Biopython code that builds the backbone (N, CA, C, O; Angstrom):
import numpy as np
from Bio.PDB.StructureBuilder import StructureBuilder

atoms = [
    (1, "MET", "N", (-12.997, -4.281, 0.066)),
    (1, "MET", "CA", (-11.927, -5.013, 0.094)),
    (1, "MET", "C", (-10.572, -4.091, 0.157)),
    (1, "MET", "O", (-10.430, -3.042, -0.473)),
    (2, "ILE", "N", (-9.759, -4.583, 0.895)),
    (2, "ILE", "CA", (-8.439, -3.819, 1.179)),
    (2, "ILE", "C", (-7.318, -4.326, 0.406)),
    (2, "ILE", "O", (-7.051, -5.524, 0.504)),
    (3, "LEU", "N", (-6.550, -3.494, -0.434)),
    (3, "LEU", "CA", (-5.423, -3.955, -1.193)),
    (3, "LEU", "C", (-4.219, -3.916, -0.290)),
    (3, "LEU", "O", (-4.021, -2.883, 0.350)),
    (4, "VAL", "N", (-3.409, -4.918, -0.175)),
    (4, "VAL", "CA", (-2.089, -4.898, 0.451)),
    (4, "VAL", "C", (-0.973, -4.757, -0.570)),
    (4, "VAL", "O", (-0.650, -5.698, -1.296)),
    (5, "ILE", "N", (-0.456, -3.704, -0.609)),
    (5, "ILE", "CA", (0.673, -3.490, -1.808)),
    (5, "ILE", "C", (1.839, -3.866, -0.964)),
    (5, "ILE", "O", (2.051, -3.376, 0.145)),
    (6, "GLY", "N", (2.668, -4.862, -1.608)),
    (6, "GLY", "CA", (3.870, -5.309, -0.827)),
    (6, "GLY", "C", (3.628, -6.426, 0.104)),
    (6, "GLY", "O", (4.315, -6.590, 1.112)),
    (7, "SER", "N", (2.662, -7.185, -0.229)),
    (7, "SER", "CA", (2.219, -8.163, 0.683)),
    (7, "SER", "C", (3.213, -9.348, 1.004)),
    (7, "SER", "O", (3.000, -10.124, 1.936)),
    (8, "LYS", "N", (4.227, -9.431, 0.238)),
    (8, "LYS", "CA", (5.257, -10.599, 0.344)),
    (8, "LYS", "C", (6.416, -10.153, 1.171)),
    (8, "LYS", "O", (7.280, -10.960, 1.516)),
    (9, "GLY", "N", (6.466, -8.746, 1.538)),
    (9, "GLY", "CA", (7.491, -8.207, 2.476)),
    (9, "GLY", "C", (7.208, -8.732, 4.013)),
    (9, "GLY", "O", (6.294, -9.500, 4.314)),
    (10, "SER", "N", (8.034, -8.249, 4.798)),
    (10, "SER", "CA", (7.828, -8.611, 6.267)),
    (10, "SER", "C", (6.648, -7.769, 6.822)),
    (10, "SER", "O", (5.866, -8.351, 7.574)),
    (11, "MET", "N", (6.457, -6.595, 6.562)),
    (11, "MET", "CA", (5.386, -5.758, 7.038)),
    (11, "MET", "C", (4.138, -6.192, 6.323)),
    (11, "MET", "O", (3.079, -6.249, 6.949)),
    (12, "GLY", "N", (4.200, -6.498, 5.060)),
    (12, "GLY", "CA", (3.056, -6.887, 4.316)),
    (12, "GLY", "C", (2.394, -8.258, 4.692)),
    (12, "GLY", "O", (1.183, -8.476, 4.655)),
    (13, "THR", "N", (3.351, -9.133, 5.053)),
    (13, "THR", "CA", (2.806, -10.325, 5.562)),
    (13, "THR", "C", (2.067, -10.246, 6.936)),
    (13, "THR", "O", (1.136, -11.002, 7.214)),
    (14, "ARG", "N", (2.542, -9.282, 7.777)),
    (14, "ARG", "CA", (1.928, -8.954, 8.972)),
    (14, "ARG", "C", (0.665, -8.321, 8.887)),
    (14, "ARG", "O", (-0.228, -8.626, 9.677)),
    (15, "TYR", "N", (0.496, -7.427, 7.961)),
    (15, "TYR", "CA", (-0.797, -6.885, 7.788)),
    (15, "TYR", "C", (-1.788, -7.811, 7.118)),
    (15, "TYR", "O", (-2.996, -7.713, 7.335)),
    (16, "CYS", "N", (-1.258, -8.726, 6.289)),
    (16, "CYS", "CA", (-2.159, -9.719, 5.743)),
    (16, "CYS", "C", (-2.599, -10.649, 6.889)),
    (16, "CYS", "O", (-3.778, -10.994, 6.960)),
    (17, "ALA", "N", (-1.692, -11.063, 7.783)),
    (17, "ALA", "CA", (-2.058, -11.914, 8.782)),
    (17, "ALA", "C", (-3.181, -11.335, 9.774)),
    (17, "ALA", "O", (-4.084, -12.006, 10.272)),
    (18, "ILE", "N", (-2.947, -9.912, 9.974)),
    (18, "ILE", "CA", (-3.982, -9.264, 10.889)),
    (18, "ILE", "C", (-5.272, -9.148, 10.177)),
    (18, "ILE", "O", (-6.303, -9.473, 10.767)),
    (19, "LEU", "N", (-5.307, -8.711, 8.951)),
    (19, "LEU", "CA", (-6.588, -8.711, 8.237)),
    (19, "LEU", "C", (-7.235, -10.045, 8.240)),
    (19, "LEU", "O", (-8.437, -10.098, 8.500)),
    (20, "LYS", "N", (-6.590, -11.100, 7.987)),
    (20, "LYS", "CA", (-7.090, -12.501, 7.992)),
    (20, "LYS", "C", (-7.652, -12.839, 9.323)),
    (20, "LYS", "O", (-8.770, -13.350, 9.395)),
    (21, "TYR", "N", (-6.916, -12.576, 10.429)),
    (21, "TYR", "CA", (-7.415, -12.872, 11.755)),
    (21, "TYR", "C", (-8.727, -12.047, 12.035)),
    (21, "TYR", "O", (-9.670, -12.524, 12.667)),
    (22, "LEU", "N", (-8.715, -10.784, 11.520)),
    (22, "LEU", "CA", (-9.917, -9.978, 11.840)),
    (22, "LEU", "C", (-11.038, -10.361, 10.866)),
    (22, "LEU", "O", (-12.140, -9.840, 11.042)),
    (23, "GLY", "N", (-10.866, -11.194, 9.887)),
    (23, "GLY", "CA", (-11.984, -11.446, 8.911)),
    (23, "GLY", "C", (-12.196, -10.343, 8.147)),
    (23, "GLY", "O", (-13.370, -10.039, 7.934)),
    (24, "VAL", "N", (-11.205, -9.577, 7.619)),
    (24, "VAL", "CA", (-11.388, -8.515, 6.734)),
    (24, "VAL", "C", (-10.997, -8.991, 5.287)),
    (24, "VAL", "O", (-9.943, -9.598, 5.094)),
    (25, "PRO", "N", (-11.855, -8.703, 4.305)),
    (25, "PRO", "CA", (-11.547, -9.160, 2.934)),
    (25, "PRO", "C", (-10.350, -8.246, 2.524)),
    (25, "PRO", "O", (-10.350, -7.027, 2.694)),
    (26, "PHE", "N", (-9.406, -8.906, 2.008)),
    (26, "PHE", "CA", (-8.135, -8.285, 1.429)),
    (26, "PHE", "C", (-7.588, -9.024, 0.199)),
    (26, "PHE", "O", (-7.996, -10.149, -0.092)),
    (27, "GLN", "N", (-6.734, -8.429, -0.458)),
    (27, "GLN", "CA", (-5.997, -9.020, -1.488)),
    (27, "GLN", "C", (-4.535, -8.633, -1.456)),
    (27, "GLN", "O", (-4.247, -7.438, -1.520)),
    (28, "GLY", "N", (-3.703, -9.446, -1.372)),
    (28, "GLY", "CA", (-2.181, -9.034, -1.523)),
    (28, "GLY", "C", (-1.576, -9.056, -2.808)),
    (28, "GLY", "O", (-1.700, -10.002, -3.586)),
    (29, "VAL", "N", (-0.892, -7.973, -3.051)),
    (29, "VAL", "CA", (-0.139, -7.840, -4.335)),
    (29, "VAL", "C", (1.338, -7.543, -4.170)),
    (29, "VAL", "O", (1.716, -6.962, -3.152)),
    (30, "ASP", "N", (2.195, -7.909, -5.110)),
    (30, "ASP", "CA", (3.414, -7.546, -5.133)),
    (30, "ASP", "C", (3.709, -6.095, -5.731)),
    (30, "ASP", "O", (2.787, -5.532, -6.322)),
    (31, "ILE", "N", (4.779, -5.547, -5.626)),
    (31, "ILE", "CA", (4.977, -4.063, -6.084)),
    (31, "ILE", "C", (4.850, -4.146, -7.600)),
    (31, "ILE", "O", (4.401, -3.155, -8.175)),
    (32, "ARG", "N", (5.191, -5.208, -8.302)),
    (32, "ARG", "CA", (5.064, -5.134, -9.676)),
    (32, "ARG", "C", (3.692, -5.670, -10.274)),
    (32, "ARG", "O", (3.391, -5.545, -11.462)),
    (33, "ASP", "N", (2.979, -6.216, -9.415)),
    (33, "ASP", "CA", (1.685, -6.824, -9.867)),
    (33, "ASP", "C", (0.666, -5.739, -10.335)),
    (33, "ASP", "O", (0.656, -4.609, -9.846)),
    (34, "LYS", "N", (-0.130, -6.123, -11.241)),
    (34, "LYS", "CA", (-1.295, -5.262, -11.587)),
    (34, "LYS", "C", (-2.264, -5.248, -10.440)),
    (34, "LYS", "O", (-2.514, -6.278, -9.814)),
    (35, "TRP", "N", (-2.824, -4.060, -10.153)),
    (35, "TRP", "CA", (-3.905, -4.020, -9.146)),
    (35, "TRP", "C", (-5.096, -4.365, -9.558)),
    (35, "TRP", "O", (-5.369, -4.092, -10.727)),
    (36, "PRO", "N", (-6.037, -4.996, -8.783)),
    (36, "PRO", "CA", (-7.276, -5.367, -9.116)),
    (36, "PRO", "C", (-8.225, -4.091, -9.423)),
    (36, "PRO", "O", (-7.939, -3.031, -8.865)),
    (37, "LYS", "N", (-9.186, -4.142, -10.169)),
    (37, "LYS", "CA", (-10.041, -3.023, -10.569)),
    (37, "LYS", "C", (-10.899, -2.532, -9.238)),
    (37, "LYS", "O", (-11.146, -1.339, -9.062)),
    (38, "SER", "N", (-11.294, -3.481, -8.394)),
    (38, "SER", "CA", (-12.115, -3.231, -7.359)),
    (38, "SER", "C", (-11.579, -3.294, -5.922)),
    (38, "SER", "O", (-11.480, -4.398, -5.385)),
    (39, "PHE", "N", (-11.238, -2.216, -5.291)),
    (39, "PHE", "CA", (-10.856, -2.297, -3.995)),
    (39, "PHE", "C", (-11.210, -0.940, -3.300)),
    (39, "PHE", "O", (-11.296, 0.053, -4.023)),
    (40, "ASP", "N", (-11.406, -0.826, -2.052)),
    (40, "ASP", "CA", (-11.872, 0.398, -1.426)),
    (40, "ASP", "C", (-10.649, 1.137, -0.688)),
    (40, "ASP", "O", (-10.651, 2.364, -0.585)),
    (41, "LYS", "N", (-9.671, 0.396, -0.210)),
    (41, "LYS", "CA", (-8.685, 0.889, 0.547)),
    (41, "LYS", "C", (-7.467, 0.244, 0.337)),
    (41, "LYS", "O", (-7.482, -0.895, -0.132)),
    (42, "ALA", "N", (-6.237, 0.885, 0.655)),
    (42, "ALA", "CA", (-5.012, 0.293, 0.443)),
    (42, "ALA", "C", (-3.999, 0.405, 1.622)),
    (42, "ALA", "O", (-3.966, 1.423, 2.313)),
    (43, "ILE", "N", (-3.236, -0.576, 1.825)),
    (43, "ILE", "CA", (-2.141, -0.499, 2.777)),
    (43, "ILE", "C", (-0.819, -0.744, 1.793)),
    (43, "ILE", "O", (-0.605, -1.696, 1.043)),
    (44, "VAL", "N", (-0.016, 0.419, 2.043)),
    (44, "VAL", "CA", (1.240, 0.304, 1.276)),
    (44, "VAL", "C", (2.437, 0.000, 2.233)),
    (44, "VAL", "O", (2.776, 0.726, 3.167)),
    (45, "CYS", "N", (2.978, -1.077, 1.900)),
    (45, "CYS", "CA", (4.122, -1.590, 2.623)),
    (45, "CYS", "C", (5.274, -1.995, 1.656)),
    (45, "CYS", "O", (5.792, -3.108, 1.740)),
    (46, "THR", "N", (5.639, -1.134, 0.797)),
    (46, "THR", "CA", (6.571, -1.396, -0.286)),
    (46, "THR", "C", (7.937, -0.695, 0.286)),
    (46, "THR", "O", (7.946, -0.104, 1.366)),
    (47, "PRO", "N", (9.032, -0.818, -0.510)),
    (47, "PRO", "CA", (10.234, -0.129, -0.060)),
    (47, "PRO", "C", (9.856, 1.354, -0.080)),
    (47, "PRO", "O", (8.991, 1.814, -0.825)),
    (48, "THR", "N", (10.572, 2.065, 0.796)),
    (48, "THR", "CA", (10.274, 3.548, 0.971)),
    (48, "THR", "C", (10.551, 4.386, -0.157)),
    (48, "THR", "O", (9.940, 5.455, -0.167)),
    (49, "ASN", "N", (11.328, 4.154, -1.107)),
    (49, "ASN", "CA", (11.523, 4.953, -2.148)),
    (49, "ASN", "C", (10.328, 4.891, -3.271)),
    (49, "ASN", "O", (10.227, 5.665, -4.223)),
    (50, "THR", "N", (9.506, 3.883, -2.979)),
    (50, "THR", "CA", (8.201, 3.772, -3.794)),
    (50, "THR", "C", (6.898, 4.405, -3.225)),
    (50, "THR", "O", (5.903, 4.660, -3.903)),
    (51, "HIS", "N", (7.045, 4.637, -1.813)),
    (51, "HIS", "CA", (5.799, 5.149, -1.275)),
    (51, "HIS", "C", (5.097, 6.359, -1.889)),
    (51, "HIS", "O", (3.906, 6.307, -2.194)),
    (52, "TYR", "N", (5.795, 7.376, -2.055)),
    (52, "TYR", "CA", (5.206, 8.580, -2.684)),
    (52, "TYR", "C", (4.591, 8.385, -4.000)),
    (52, "TYR", "O", (3.489, 8.885, -4.225)),
    (53, "LYS", "N", (5.215, 7.696, -4.894)),
    (53, "LYS", "CA", (4.502, 7.401, -6.158)),
    (53, "LYS", "C", (3.397, 6.507, -5.998)),
    (53, "LYS", "O", (2.411, 6.770, -6.687)),
    (54, "ILE", "N", (3.337, 5.527, -5.260)),
    (54, "ILE", "CA", (2.081, 4.739, -5.027)),
    (54, "ILE", "C", (1.016, 5.463, -4.360)),
    (54, "ILE", "O", (-0.133, 5.346, -4.785)),
    (55, "CYS", "N", (1.283, 6.227, -3.321)),
    (55, "CYS", "CA", (0.390, 6.818, -2.616)),
    (55, "CYS", "C", (-0.319, 8.032, -3.454)),
    (55, "CYS", "O", (-1.483, 8.397, -3.290)),
    (56, "LYS", "N", (0.594, 8.571, -4.363)),
    (56, "LYS", "CA", (-0.007, 9.566, -5.280)),
    (56, "LYS", "C", (-1.046, 9.015, -6.180)),
    (56, "LYS", "O", (-2.111, 9.583, -6.425)),
    (57, "GLN", "N", (-0.631, 7.755, -6.706)),
    (57, "GLN", "CA", (-1.692, 7.151, -7.645)),
    (57, "GLN", "C", (-2.957, 6.725, -6.797)),
    (57, "GLN", "O", (-4.088, 6.847, -7.270)),
    (58, "LEU", "N", (-2.750, 6.261, -5.626)),
    (58, "LEU", "CA", (-4.047, 5.854, -4.883)),
    (58, "LEU", "C", (-4.930, 7.178, -4.515)),
    (58, "LEU", "O", (-6.161, 7.143, -4.521)),
    (59, "ILE", "N", (-4.259, 8.228, -4.229)),
    (59, "ILE", "CA", (-4.998, 9.464, -3.851)),
    (59, "ILE", "C", (-5.732, 9.906, -5.142)),
    (59, "ILE", "O", (-6.919, 10.225, -5.075)),
    (60, "GLU", "N", (-5.036, 9.933, -6.350)),
    (60, "GLU", "CA", (-5.755, 10.367, -7.533)),
    (60, "GLU", "C", (-6.929, 9.373, -7.848)),
    (60, "GLU", "O", (-7.887, 9.762, -8.517)),
    (61, "MET", "N", (-6.861, 8.175, -7.397)),
    (61, "MET", "CA", (-7.961, 7.240, -7.666)),
    (61, "MET", "C", (-9.145, 7.352, -6.530)),
    (61, "MET", "O", (-10.187, 6.702, -6.612)),
    (62, "GLY", "N", (-8.865, 8.202, -5.530)),
    (62, "GLY", "CA", (-9.739, 8.493, -4.559)),
    (62, "GLY", "C", (-9.807, 7.442, -3.373)),
    (62, "GLY", "O", (-10.808, 7.394, -2.658)),
    (63, "LYS", "N", (-8.767, 6.636, -3.187)),
    (63, "LYS", "CA", (-8.682, 5.538, -2.292)),
    (63, "LYS", "C", (-8.231, 5.989, -0.948)),
    (63, "LYS", "O", (-7.473, 6.959, -0.921)),
    (64, "SER", "N", (-8.563, 5.466, 0.098)),
    (64, "SER", "CA", (-8.066, 5.531, 1.448)),
    (64, "SER", "C", (-6.805, 4.788, 1.654)),
    (64, "SER", "O", (-6.681, 3.629, 1.258)),
    (65, "ILE", "N", (-5.834, 5.454, 2.288)),
    (65, "ILE", "CA", (-4.570, 4.732, 2.300)),
    (65, "ILE", "C", (-4.025, 4.711, 3.705)),
    (65, "ILE", "O", (-4.226, 5.631, 4.498)),
    (66, "LEU", "N", (-3.289, 3.566, 4.002)),
    (66, "LEU", "CA", (-2.430, 3.438, 5.289)),
    (66, "LEU", "C", (-1.182, 3.213, 4.665)),
    (66, "LEU", "O", (-1.026, 2.233, 3.938)),
    (67, "CYS", "N", (-0.192, 4.107, 4.900)),
    (67, "CYS", "CA", (1.161, 3.896, 4.330)),
    (67, "CYS", "C", (2.208, 3.757, 5.400)),
    (67, "CYS", "O", (2.211, 4.533, 6.356)),
    (68, "GLU", "N", (3.081, 2.814, 5.277)),
    (68, "GLU", "CA", (4.257, 2.636, 6.113)),
    (68, "GLU", "C", (4.979, 3.894, 6.160)),
    (68, "GLU", "O", (4.931, 4.678, 5.212)),
    (69, "LYS", "N", (5.697, 4.147, 7.294)),
    (69, "LYS", "CA", (6.472, 5.359, 7.381)),
    (69, "LYS", "C", (7.953, 5.023, 6.907)),
    (69, "LYS", "O", (8.405, 3.878, 6.910)),
    (70, "PRO", "N", (8.564, 6.004, 6.554)),
    (70, "PRO", "CA", (8.281, 7.350, 6.024)),
    (70, "PRO", "C", (7.627, 7.292, 4.743)),
    (70, "PRO", "O", (7.804, 6.278, 4.068)),
    (71, "VAL", "N", (6.871, 8.257, 4.283)),
    (71, "VAL", "CA", (6.361, 8.422, 3.059)),
    (71, "VAL", "C", (7.311, 8.613, 1.947)),
    (71, "VAL", "O", (7.091, 8.180, 0.815)),
    (72, "SER", "N", (8.467, 9.325, 2.312)),
    (72, "SER", "CA", (9.477, 9.608, 1.415)),
    (72, "SER", "C", (10.818, 9.906, 2.186)),
    (72, "SER", "O", (10.785, 10.388, 3.318)),
    (73, "LYS", "N", (12.017, 9.601, 1.531)),
    (73, "LYS", "CA", (13.260, 9.870, 2.177)),
    (73, "LYS", "C", (13.711, 11.234, 1.725)),
    (73, "LYS", "O", (14.701, 11.703, 2.286)),
    (74, "ILE", "N", (13.105, 11.939, 0.770)),
    (74, "ILE", "CA", (13.542, 13.124, 0.444)),
    (74, "ILE", "C", (12.655, 14.249, 0.996)),
    (74, "ILE", "O", (11.474, 14.045, 1.278)),
    (75, "PRO", "N", (13.272, 15.476, 1.147)),
    (75, "PRO", "CA", (12.483, 16.565, 1.672)),
    (75, "PRO", "C", (11.354, 16.902, 0.833)),
    (75, "PRO", "O", (11.474, 16.730, -0.380)),
    (76, "TYR", "N", (10.115, 17.425, 1.378)),
    (76, "TYR", "CA", (9.059, 17.790, 0.577)),
    (76, "TYR", "C", (9.375, 18.742, -0.573)),
    (76, "TYR", "O", (8.796, 18.566, -1.645)),
    (77, "ARG", "N", (10.232, 19.716, -0.433)),
    (77, "ARG", "CA", (10.499, 20.679, -1.441)),
    (77, "ARG", "C", (11.025, 19.886, -2.804)),
    (77, "ARG", "O", (10.821, 20.359, -3.923)),
    (78, "ASP", "N", (11.685, 18.699, -2.605)),
    (78, "ASP", "CA", (12.268, 18.114, -3.895)),
    (78, "ASP", "C", (11.315, 17.184, -4.436)),
    (78, "ASP", "O", (11.751, 16.462, -5.332)),
    (79, "TRP", "N", (10.100, 17.033, -4.096)),
    (79, "TRP", "CA", (9.159, 16.068, -4.698)),
    (79, "TRP", "C", (8.895, 16.552, -6.113)),
    (79, "TRP", "O", (8.882, 17.743, -6.421)),
    (80, "GLU", "N", (8.679, 15.517, -6.976)),
    (80, "GLU", "CA", (8.319, 15.812, -8.360)),
    (80, "GLU", "C", (9.564, 16.400, -8.997)),
    (80, "GLU", "O", (9.548, 16.746, -10.179)),
]
sb = StructureBuilder()
sb.init_structure("model")
sb.init_model(0)
sb.init_chain("A")
sb.init_seg("    ")
for serial, (resi, resn, name, xyz) in enumerate(atoms, 1):
    if name == "N":
        sb.init_residue(resn, " ", resi, " ")
    sb.init_atom(name, np.array(xyz, "f"), 0.0, 1.0, " ", f" {name:<3s}", serial, name[0])
structure = sb.get_structure()
C-alpha cells in the first residue's frame, strides 16, 4: 500500500486520483494524522518546509519515497 502524506492538498488529491485510476492501493493522510502501521511506500506532498523532516522519518523506517520538489528550501549545509 502507498501512503499519500498531504492527500488533502492540490498535489495530494492529484496523486490519490492517479493511484485510484491505476487501481493501486493507497491511503491518504493529512500532515497531522497518525500514519498507519502497514505501508510499503510513501508519496510526500506536504508544504516544502516539512519535506526534509518527513522524508528523514520515512528513510529511517526503510520506506521508498516519492517527494514533491524541492526537498528543502535551505542549503544542505544548514540541515539539522
